[in-house]
DRENDO-1510 file (C-alpha; in Angstrom, 1 decimal, always signed):
<recs>
REC; n; res; u; v; w
REC; 1; MET; +147.9; +171.4; +76.4 .
REC; 2; ASN; +144.5; +169.9; +76.0 .
REC; 3; LEU; +142.4; +167.2; +77.7 .
REC; 4; GLU; +141.5; +165.4; +74.4 .
REC; 5; GLU; +145.2; +164.7; +73.8 .
REC; 6; TYR; +145.7; +163.5; +77.3 .
REC; 7; PHE; +142.7; +161.2; +77.1 .
REC; 8; ALA; +144.0; +159.8; +73.8 .
REC; 9; ARG; +147.2; +159.0; +75.6 .
REC; 10; THR; +145.4; +157.1; +78.4 .
REC; 11; GLY; +142.6; +155.6; +76.2 .
REC; 12; TYR; +139.8; +157.0; +78.3 .
REC; 13; LYS; +136.6; +157.4; +76.4 .
REC; 14; GLY; +134.1; +157.9; +79.2 .
REC; 15; SER; +132.1; +160.8; +80.5 .
REC; 16; LEU; +133.7; +164.2; +81.0 .
REC; 17; GLU; +130.6; +165.8; +82.4 .
REC; 18; LYS; +130.2; +164.0; +85.7 .
REC; 19; GLN; +132.4; +164.9; +88.7 .
REC; 20; ASP; +131.6; +161.8; +90.6 .
REC; 21; LEU; +133.6; +159.0; +92.2 .
REC; 22; GLU; +132.9; +156.5; +89.5 .
REC; 23; THR; +134.2; +158.8; +86.8 .
REC; 24; LEU; +137.2; +159.7; +88.9 .
REC; 25; THR; +138.1; +156.1; +89.4 .
REC; 26; ASP; +137.7; +155.3; +85.6 .
REC; 27; ILE; +140.0; +158.3; +84.6 .
REC; 28; PHE; +142.5; +157.3; +87.3 .
REC; 29; GLN; +142.7; +153.6; +86.3 .
REC; 30; HIS; +143.2; +154.5; +82.7 .
REC; 31; HIS; +146.1; +156.7; +83.8 .
REC; 32; ILE; +148.0; +154.1; +85.8 .
REC; 33; ARG; +147.6; +151.5; +83.1 .
REC; 34; ALA; +148.9; +153.8; +80.4 .
REC; 35; VAL; +151.5; +155.9; +82.1 .
REC; 36; PRO; +154.4; +154.2; +83.8 .
REC; 37; PHE; +156.0; +155.2; +87.1 .
REC; 38; GLU; +159.6; +155.5; +86.0 .
REC; 39; ASN; +162.8; +157.4; +86.6 .
REC; 40; LEU; +164.6; +156.5; +83.4 .
REC; 41; SER; +165.6; +160.1; +82.6 .
REC; 42; ILE; +168.1; +160.0; +85.4 .
REC; 43; HIS; +169.8; +157.0; +83.8 .
REC; 44; CYS; +169.9; +158.2; +80.2 .
REC; 45; GLY; +171.3; +161.7; +80.7 .
REC; 46; GLU; +168.0; +163.7; +80.9 .
REC; 47; LYS; +167.0; +166.2; +83.6 .
REC; 48; ILE; +163.6; +165.9; +85.3 .
REC; 49; THR; +161.9; +169.3; +85.7 .
REC; 50; LEU; +158.5; +170.0; +87.2 .
REC; 51; GLU; +157.2; +172.7; +84.8 .
REC; 52; LEU; +153.7; +171.5; +83.9 .
REC; 53; GLU; +154.2; +172.0; +80.1 .
REC; 54; HIS; +157.4; +169.9; +80.3 .
REC; 55; VAL; +155.6; +167.2; +82.2 .
REC; 56; TYR; +152.7; +167.3; +79.7 .
REC; 57; ASN; +155.0; +167.0; +76.7 .
REC; 58; LYS; +157.0; +164.2; +78.3 .
REC; 59; ILE; +154.0; +162.0; +79.3 .
REC; 60; VAL; +151.4; +162.9; +76.7 .
REC; 61; ARG; +153.4; +163.7; +73.6 .
REC; 62; ARG; +156.6; +161.6; +74.1 .
REC; 63; LYS; +154.6; +158.8; +75.7 .
REC; 64; ARG; +156.9; +158.5; +78.6 .
REC; 65; GLY; +156.1; +158.0; +82.3 .
REC; 66; GLY; +157.4; +159.9; +85.4 .
REC; 67; TRP; +157.6; +159.8; +89.1 .
REC; 68; CYS; +155.0; +161.1; +91.6 .
REC; 69; MET; +155.8; +164.8; +91.1 .
REC; 70; GLU; +155.1; +164.4; +87.3 .
REC; 71; ASN; +152.3; +161.8; +87.3 .
REC; 72; ASN; +150.2; +163.3; +90.1 .
REC; 73; GLN; +150.8; +166.9; +88.9 .
REC; 74; LEU; +149.4; +166.0; +85.5 .
REC; 75; LEU; +146.5; +164.1; +87.1 .
REC; 76; GLY; +145.8; +167.0; +89.3 .
REC; 77; TRP; +145.7; +169.4; +86.3 .
REC; 78; VAL; +143.4; +167.1; +84.4 .
REC; 79; LEU; +141.0; +166.7; +87.3 .
REC; 80; LYS; +140.9; +170.4; +88.0 .
REC; 81; ARG; +140.2; +171.2; +84.4 .
REC; 82; LEU; +137.3; +168.8; +84.6 .
REC; 83; GLY; +135.8; +170.7; +87.6 .
REC; 84; TYR; +136.9; +168.4; +90.4 .
REC; 85; ASP; +137.8; +170.1; +93.8 .
REC; 86; THR; +141.5; +169.2; +94.0 .
REC; 87; SER; +144.6; +170.1; +96.0 .
REC; 88; PHE; +148.1; +168.7; +96.5 .
REC; 89; LEU; +149.5; +167.1; +99.6 .
REC; 90; GLY; +153.0; +166.1; +100.5 .
REC; 91; ALA; +154.1; +162.8; +102.0 .
REC; 92; TYR; +157.1; +161.3; +103.7 .
REC; 93; VAL; +157.9; +157.8; +102.3 .
REC; 94; PHE; +158.6; +154.9; +104.6 .
REC; 95; ASN; +162.1; +153.3; +104.1 .
REC; 96; PRO; +161.8; +149.6; +105.1 .
REC; 97; HIS; +165.6; +149.2; +105.2 .
REC; 98; GLN; +166.0; +152.0; +107.7 .
REC; 99; ASN; +162.6; +151.2; +109.3 .
REC; 100; ALA; +161.8; +154.9; +109.4 .
REC; 101; TYR; +160.0; +157.5; +107.4 .
REC; 102; ALA; +162.0; +159.9; +105.3 .
REC; 103; THR; +162.9; +163.2; +106.8 .
REC; 104; ILE; +162.3; +165.0; +103.5 .
REC; 105; MET; +158.9; +165.4; +102.0 .
REC; 106; THR; +159.4; +163.8; +98.6 .
REC; 107; HIS; +156.0; +162.4; +97.6 .
REC; 108; LEU; +153.3; +164.5; +95.9 .
REC; 109; LEU; +149.6; +163.4; +96.3 .
REC; 110; VAL; +146.3; +164.6; +95.0 .
REC; 111; LYS; +143.4; +165.2; +97.3 .
REC; 112; VAL; +139.9; +165.3; +95.7 .
REC; 113; VAL; +136.7; +166.2; +97.5 .
REC; 114; ILE; +133.4; +164.9; +96.1 .
REC; 115; ASP; +130.1; +165.6; +97.8 .
REC; 116; GLY; +131.9; +166.6; +101.0 .
REC; 117; LYS; +134.0; +163.4; +101.2 .
REC; 118; ALA; +137.8; +163.6; +100.8 .
REC; 119; TYR; +139.7; +161.1; +98.7 .
REC; 120; VAL; +143.5; +160.6; +98.1 .
REC; 121; VAL; +144.3; +160.0; +94.4 .
REC; 122; ASP; +147.9; +158.7; +94.0 .
REC; 123; GLY; +149.0; +157.7; +90.5 .
REC; 124; GLY; +152.7; +158.0; +91.3 .
REC; 125; PHE; +153.9; +155.2; +93.5 .
REC; 126; GLY; +154.1; +152.1; +91.3 .
REC; 127; VAL; +154.6; +148.4; +91.9 .
REC; 128; SER; +152.3; +146.7; +94.5 .
REC; 129; TYR; +151.9; +149.8; +96.6 .
REC; 130; GLN; +150.1; +151.6; +93.7 .
REC; 131; MET; +146.4; +152.1; +94.7 .
REC; 132; TRP; +143.9; +151.2; +91.9 .
REC; 133; GLN; +141.1; +153.3; +93.2 .
REC; 134; PRO; +140.8; +156.7; +95.0 .
REC; 135; MET; +141.0; +156.0; +98.8 .
REC; 136; GLU; +138.5; +157.6; +101.1 .
REC; 137; LEU; +140.3; +159.8; +103.6 .
REC; 138; VAL; +139.0; +158.0; +106.7 .
REC; 139; SER; +141.0; +156.6; +109.6 .
REC; 140; GLY; +141.1; +152.9; +110.6 .
REC; 141; LYS; +139.0; +151.6; +107.7 .
REC; 142; ASP; +140.2; +148.7; +105.6 .
REC; 143; GLN; +139.9; +149.5; +101.9 .
REC; 144; PRO; +140.3; +146.3; +99.9 .
REC; 145; GLN; +141.4; +146.7; +96.3 .
REC; 146; ALA; +142.9; +144.4; +93.7 .
REC; 147; PRO; +146.5; +145.0; +94.9 .
REC; 148; GLY; +145.6; +144.2; +98.5 .
REC; 149; ILE; +144.1; +145.9; +101.6 .
REC; 150; PHE; +145.0; +149.6; +102.1 .
REC; 151; ARG; +144.3; +151.5; +105.3 .
REC; 152; PHE; +144.7; +155.0; +106.5 .
REC; 153; THR; +145.3; +155.7; +110.2 .
REC; 154; GLU; +145.3; +159.2; +111.6 .
REC; 155; LYS; +147.1; +160.2; +114.8 .
REC; 156; ASN; +147.7; +163.8; +116.0 .
REC; 157; ALA; +146.7; +165.2; +112.6 .
REC; 158; ILE; +149.3; +163.0; +110.8 .
REC; 159; TRP; +147.9; +160.4; +108.4 .
REC; 160; TYR; +149.6; +157.0; +107.8 .
REC; 161; LEU; +149.1; +154.7; +104.8 .
REC; 162; GLU; +149.8; +151.0; +105.1 .
REC; 163; LYS; +149.1; +148.0; +102.8 .
REC; 164; MET; +148.5; +144.4; +103.5 .
REC; 165; ARG; +149.5; +142.0; +100.8 .
REC; 166; ARG; +148.7; +138.4; +99.9 .
REC; 167; LYS; +151.1; +135.4; +99.9 .
REC; 168; GLN; +153.4; +135.2; +96.9 .
REC; 169; TYR; +154.1; +132.3; +94.6 .
REC; 170; ILE; +157.4; +132.6; +92.8 .
REC; 171; PRO; +157.9; +129.9; +90.2 .
REC; 172; ASN; +161.6; +130.7; +89.6 .
REC; 173; GLN; +163.0; +129.7; +92.9 .
REC; 174; ASN; +166.3; +131.4; +92.1 .
REC; 175; PHE; +164.5; +134.6; +93.0 .
REC; 176; SER; +162.7; +133.4; +96.1 .
REC; 177; ASN; +165.1; +135.4; +98.4 .
REC; 178; SER; +165.4; +138.4; +96.0 .
REC; 179; ASP; +166.0; +141.7; +97.8 .
REC; 180; LEU; +163.2; +143.1; +95.6 .
REC; 181; LEU; +160.6; +140.9; +97.4 .
REC; 182; GLU; +158.7; +142.4; +100.3 .
REC; 183; LYS; +158.9; +140.0; +103.2 .
REC; 184; LYS; +156.4; +141.6; +105.5 .
REC; 185; GLU; +152.7; +141.0; +104.9 .
REC; 186; CYS; +151.8; +144.5; +106.3 .
REC; 187; ARG; +153.9; +147.3; +105.0 .
REC; 188; LYS; +154.0; +151.0; +105.9 .
REC; 189; VAL; +154.0; +153.2; +102.8 .
REC; 190; TYR; +154.0; +156.9; +103.7 .
REC; 191; MET; +152.8; +159.5; +106.1 .
REC; 192; PHE; +151.3; +163.0; +105.4 .
REC; 193; SER; +149.4; +165.9; +106.8 .
REC; 194; LEU; +146.4; +167.7; +105.2 .
REC; 195; GLU; +148.4; +170.9; +104.8 .
REC; 196; PRO; +147.9; +172.0; +101.2 .
REC; 197; ARG; +151.1; +172.0; +99.1 .
REC; 198; THR; +152.1; +173.4; +95.7 .
REC; 199; VAL; +154.5; +172.0; +93.1 .
REC; 200; GLU; +156.9; +174.7; +94.1 .
REC; 201; ASP; +157.3; +173.0; +97.4 .
REC; 202; PHE; +159.0; +170.0; +95.6 .
REC; 203; HIS; +161.6; +171.7; +93.4 .
REC; 204; PHE; +164.5; +171.0; +95.8 .
REC; 205; GLN; +163.4; +167.4; +96.3 .
REC; 206; CYS; +163.1; +166.9; +92.6 .
REC; 207; MET; +166.8; +168.0; +92.1 .
REC; 208; TYR; +167.9; +166.1; +95.2 .
REC; 209; LEU; +166.3; +162.8; +94.2 .
REC; 210; GLN; +167.9; +162.8; +90.8 .
REC; 211; THR; +171.4; +163.8; +91.9 .
REC; 212; SER; +172.2; +162.6; +95.4 .
REC; 213; PRO; +174.1; +159.4; +95.8 .
REC; 214; ASP; +171.9; +158.7; +98.8 .
REC; 215; SER; +168.7; +158.8; +96.7 .
REC; 216; LEU; +167.0; +155.5; +95.8 .
REC; 217; PHE; +166.4; +156.8; +92.3 .
REC; 218; THR; +170.1; +157.2; +91.5 .
REC; 219; LYS; +170.8; +153.6; +92.8 .
REC; 220; LYS; +168.1; +152.0; +90.6 .
REC; 221; SER; +166.6; +152.4; +87.2 .
REC; 222; ILE; +162.9; +151.8; +87.6 .
REC; 223; CYS; +160.0; +151.4; +85.2 .
REC; 224; THR; +156.7; +150.0; +86.4 .
REC; 225; LEU; +153.2; +149.8; +84.9 .
REC; 226; GLN; +149.9; +148.6; +86.2 .
REC; 227; THR; +148.0; +146.0; +84.1 .
REC; 228; THR; +144.4; +144.8; +84.2 .
REC; 229; ASP; +145.4; +142.0; +86.6 .
REC; 230; GLY; +148.6; +143.1; +88.3 .
REC; 231; PHE; +151.7; +145.1; +87.3 .
REC; 232; ARG; +155.0; +144.7; +85.6 .
REC; 233; ALA; +158.3; +146.2; +86.6 .
REC; 234; LEU; +161.8; +146.5; +85.2 .
REC; 235; ILE; +164.4; +147.3; +87.9 .
REC; 236; GLY; +167.8; +147.4; +86.4 .
REC; 237; TRP; +168.0; +144.2; +84.4 .
REC; 238; THR; +165.3; +142.4; +86.4 .
REC; 239; LEU; +161.9; +142.1; +84.8 .
REC; 240; THR; +159.0; +141.1; +87.1 .
REC; 241; GLU; +155.4; +140.4; +86.2 .
REC; 242; THR; +152.9; +140.1; +89.0 .
REC; 243; THR; +149.4; +138.7; +88.7 .
REC; 244; TYR; +147.1; +139.5; +91.7 .
REC; 245; ASN; +144.9; +136.8; +93.2 .
REC; 246; TYR; +146.4; +134.2; +90.9 .
REC; 247; LYS; +145.0; +131.7; +93.4 .
REC; 248; GLU; +143.0; +132.3; +96.5 .
REC; 249; ASN; +145.0; +134.8; +98.6 .
REC; 250; MET; +148.0; +134.2; +96.4 .
REC; 251; ASP; +149.8; +136.5; +94.0 .
REC; 252; LEU; +152.0; +135.1; +91.2 .
REC; 253; VAL; +155.4; +136.9; +90.9 .
REC; 254; GLU; +157.4; +135.9; +87.8 .
REC; 255; PHE; +161.1; +137.0; +87.5 .
REC; 256; VAL; +163.5; +137.0; +84.6 .
REC; 257; THR; +166.9; +138.6; +84.2 .
REC; 258; LEU; +167.5; +140.5; +80.9 .
REC; 259; GLU; +170.6; +140.8; +78.8 .
REC; 260; ASP; +171.7; +144.4; +78.0 .
REC; 261; GLU; +170.5; +144.0; +74.4 .
REC; 262; GLU; +167.0; +143.0; +75.6 .
REC; 263; VAL; +166.3; +146.1; +77.8 .
REC; 264; GLU; +165.4; +148.5; +75.0 .
REC; 265; LYS; +163.1; +146.0; +73.3 .
REC; 266; THR; +161.4; +145.1; +76.7 .
REC; 267; LEU; +160.7; +148.8; +77.4 .
REC; 268; LYS; +159.0; +149.1; +74.1 .
REC; 269; GLU; +157.0; +145.9; +74.2 .
REC; 270; LYS; +156.1; +145.8; +77.9 .
REC; 271; PHE; +155.9; +149.5; +78.8 .
REC; 272; ASN; +155.4; +151.2; +75.4 .
REC; 273; ILE; +158.4; +153.4; +76.1 .
REC; 274; THR; +161.0; +154.5; +73.5 .
REC; 275; LEU; +163.9; +156.5; +74.9 .
REC; 276; ASP; +165.6; +159.2; +73.0 .
REC; 277; ARG; +168.9; +158.4; +74.7 .
REC; 278; LYS; +170.8; +155.3; +75.7 .
REC; 279; LEU; +169.7; +153.9; +79.0 .
REC; 280; VAL; +172.4; +152.7; +81.5 .
REC; 281; PRO; +170.5; +150.2; +83.8 .
REC; 282; ILE; +171.5; +150.1; +87.4 .
REC; 283; ASN; +170.3; +148.1; +90.4 .
REC; 284; VAL; +172.2; +148.6; +93.6 .
REC; 285; LYS; +171.1; +145.8; +96.0 .
REC; 286; GLY; +168.5; +146.7; +98.6 .
REC; 287; PHE; +166.6; +150.0; +99.1 .
REC; 288; TYR; +163.5; +149.0; +97.1 .
REC; 289; THR; +160.8; +146.3; +97.2 .
REC; 290; ILE; +158.0; +145.5; +94.8 .
</recs>
């Protein structure tokens, strides 16, 4: 494993000497625009494991993506190798359909400290809840970014992330009531404490999420990638392309339904992913919004 190969994968050509916020942001943005958030292994007969070398080979050499435990573990390794002060945190994801936070800690985050200030770096959430810049770990402060306004709130040593979105313009009115569309303008995302975590803390969750019939990830095949002006996502057979701030305070959300024979081509053309095995798309209604 080496940094040069990783940066060739993400296309980053900037400084490797400075451990400042500007460099961190640049490295982070290259990652989220090159490496998809995806769970396709579950739906093409592959097992997801968290050994770092396996994650590295999957994302860097096989040019695949991964979920939070893969993306953020790799990001954390890169940043630590560059000299950043990094640690892992664990979060409980909000389920809008149950209106409650998960009872299992399933989301891996990276915390980075620069000049005494702590930041959360999360390259593993995808769709419109994917931050585009490291977020300062400060309570009650609106942090506007291209995807919308993010905010942390701390209460009794528990931190909560929420995001406020813009209005949405959906040209294809057949999808105006799609269960994939988030209806609320302000959405809870996850909660976490500042207790340091290790990858070993997530091995059970990794197995559970890819095998349990109650897991979101067994109910939906998901591949999503950030772009320079929004993001695209393939959920089952539904391809969405979102453009942020298409008009003032308005995001453009375009939907199209693919045929089976179009899925493989779309993964290659839109997400730069070529699978070794046949994907079986799935999209059980509900459970997930973009």
